[in-house]
N, C-alpha and C positions, 0 to 999 in steps of 0.2 A: 492740820498743818497747811499753811498757805503755799501757793506755788513759788513765791519768792523765797520763803524759808527753805523749801525743798531744794531749790537751785543753790542756795547758799551752802547747804549741807553737802551737796555734790562737789562743791569746790574745795572742801576741807582736805580730802586725801591728796589732791594735786598740790594744794598749798603746802601741806606738810612735806611732801616729797621735794618741792622746790626749795623750801627753807632748809631741810636737812641735807639735801644732796647738792645744792648749788650755793645758797647764800652763806651757810655756815663755813664750808671750805673756802669760799671766796673771801670772807671776812678774815679767816685765819691766814690765808695767803697774803692779804693786804697787811696784816700785822707783822708778819715775819719779813716783809720787804723793808722794814725799818731796822732790822737786826744787822749785826755785823758778822762777817764770815772770817773765821780764823781756821786755817787748815788743821791745826792740832786739836782744836776744840769743836770743830764743825760749825757751830753757830752760837753766837753770844747774844743774849738779850740786850737790846738797846733801843734807842729812839733817835735814829740818825737819818739824815737825808743824803748820806754819802753815795748810796747806790743810785739814787735818781740823779744826783749831780754828775756822777760818772757817765751815765747814759747820755745826758744832755750836753756834756761838755767835751768828752773825749772824741777825737776825730773818727776813730774806728767805729764806735757805736752810732755816731751821727751818720756815718756812711751806711751802716746796716739799716737804719731807719729810712734813709734816702733810697736805698736799694728796694726796700719793701714798698714804699709809696710809689716810686717810679715804675716798678715792675707791675704792681697792681693796677695802676692807671693805664699803662700800655696794654696789659692783658684785657682790661675792660674795653678799651677802644677797639682792639683787634676783634674781640668777641662781638661787639656791637656791629662792626662792619660786616662780619660774617653771618651773624645771627639775624640781623634785621631783614635781609631779603628772604631768609627761610621763614621767619614768622609772618611776613607779609604774604608769602606764597600760601602758607597754611590758612591764613585768614581769608584769602580770596578764593581758595580752592573749593570747588563744588564736586570734586571727584568722590566716588564711592570708596576709594582707597585712602581717603583723608585720615581715617583712624589708624590705618597701617603706617602712614607717613609719620604721624605723631608718635606712634610706638617706636619707630626706627630712631627718632630723635631722642626719645626718653631712654631707650635701652642702655646707652653708654653710662647713664647715672647708676646703673646696677653693677657696674664694674668698678672695682676699687681704684683710687687715685694712684696707688703704687703700681698696680698692674698696667694702667695706661701710661704712666711715666716710664715704665720699663720698656714699653713698646717704642716710645720716643728715643730711648737709649739706642735701640737697634737701628732707628732711622738716622739719628744725628751723630752717633758715636763713631769712634775711629774704625774705619773699614766698613761702616754701615752703608745703607742705601744712598744717603746724601753724598758720601765720599765716592762711592762707585759711580754715581751719575756725573759727579764733577770730573772724574778721570776720563769718562767717556767723551766729554766735551773738551778735554785737553788740559784740565787743571793739574798742577803738580802738587803732590802731597795731600795731607788731610786738610779739610776746611776748618777744623778746630772749632766746631760748633758746640761741643759738649762743655759743660761747666762754664757757661756764659749766660749773660742776662737774656740774650736772644732765645736760647733754649728754654729757659724758665718761662719766658713770656708765651712762647708757642705752646709749651706743655700745659701751662695753667689755663690759657684761653680755651684749649681743646676740652678741658674738663668742664667748664662752666657755660659753654655755648647753649646747651638746652634751656637754661634758666631765662636768658634774654629772649631766645626764640619763642618760648611759650608765653613770656610776658608781652611781647609784641603781638602775638596772635590774640591773646585775651583782650588786650587794649583795643585793637582794631575791630575785633568782633563785637566789642561792647558798644561801638558807635552805630546808631541806626543807619542803614544804607540810604534811607530817604534823604538824610542831610546832605550827603555827597551828591545825590541826584538833583536835589534842589539847587545846590551851588552851581552845578553844571547847566541847569536850566536857566540860571540867571547870567550865563555868559562865561563862567569860569572854565578854563581848560581842565582836563582830568587831573593833570599834575598839580595845578594850582588849587583845585578843589580838595585834593588829598592833603596838600601841605597846610592849607589855611583852615580846613574844616575838620578833617579826620585826625590828623596828627596832633593838634592841640588837645583834643578830647581824649586821645589815647595816651597822651604823654604821662599822666600819673602812673598808669600801669607800667609803662616802659621805664619810668624813673625808678619805680620800686624794684623792678628786675635788675636794673643797672646797679643800684645801691647794694642789693643782695650779692651780686657778682663781685663787686669791688671788695666787700667785706670778706667773702670767701677767699678771694685772692690774697688779701692782707694776712689772713690767718692760715694760709696753705702751709703744709708741712712736707708731705711725701714728694711732691713735684720739685720743690727747691732742693731737697736733699739729694734726689737722684739725678736731676738735670743741672743743678747749680754746683753740687759737690762742695769741696772745701774752699774753692776759689771765689764763690759768689754766695755770700751769706744774706739770709733774710731773717726776720724776727722769729718765726716759728722754729727753724732749726737752731737758732742761737739760744733760745730758751731751753730747748732740749739739751744742748751741749752744757749749759751752765748747771742745770739741775741733775741730769742723769750722768753726764760725763765728769763734771768737776765737783758735784755735790754742793755747789754754791747756791743754796736755796734762797738766801736773802736777795742776791743779785738777780737770780732767775725770776723770783717773785716780782721784783721791781720791773723787769722787762715785760712780764705779763701785764702789769697794770699800765705801762706805757702803751702796750698794744691795745689794751682795752680803751684807753683814752683816744687812740687813733680811730678806733671803731666808733666810739661815741661821737667824736668830732664829725665823722662821715655821716652818721645818722642825723646829727644836728644840721649840717649843711643841706642834706636832702630835705629835711623838714622845712627849712627856710625857703629853699628853692620851690618846693611844692606850694607853700603859701603864696609866694610871689607869682607863681604860675596861675593859681586860681584867681588871684586879684586881677591879673591881666586878662584872663579869659572870660570872666563873668562880671 
């Protein structure tokens, strides 16, 4: 048996698992998204685009999609602003405690999103730390931060910061230090050498982390439920409400595939941006 055939055999269990556990349920969900929902009959076999038409035409569902995209974009930008300095510090650090710093950044990933969101409820909720501090400086009443887009953005960004921080670290560490030194020896200032030499070469890694973070934000569930509540809806909680709350599987399935299309569109844009980046850089 050749090495290539052995490698192919090793792929068989994983392939079977993916087909049985992902593709088959995915195909079934796609099929029922074209069915009709009738409360008395639960679900009626059909081939209709009514569910997708409703999502793409009704103002409420267009608002839910807009909430999802705008919140995910804002969370990604906030995460980038906070995580980039952290990743840069880790990449430049020569401290013997560098591994400990990385561990401190990674540890929050081992805590569930629901637990972290509950912590933000204590900070932003009525009578929480934010309200207490506001009263100290003379504000009247509650700040009303809970169940707003602001709360969801802050909570979501806090969950995904490690991904961009580690992507920035990996990207910058992957650039040979000699290149930056050579740029400075040719007269470039340290900041100019970093921006024009290091940053373009580290950009693919940073872009990958940014795309991952955006996709995680788009598909987030626990944080929008706890911090957004009933007043601020995103796609994840809306899908759960339709399927688990109203037993409207056809419409919930259609929402799932609209969310999948949003994710695939993000990946496609990232792929195009990466191709354009490499064309400009090389």
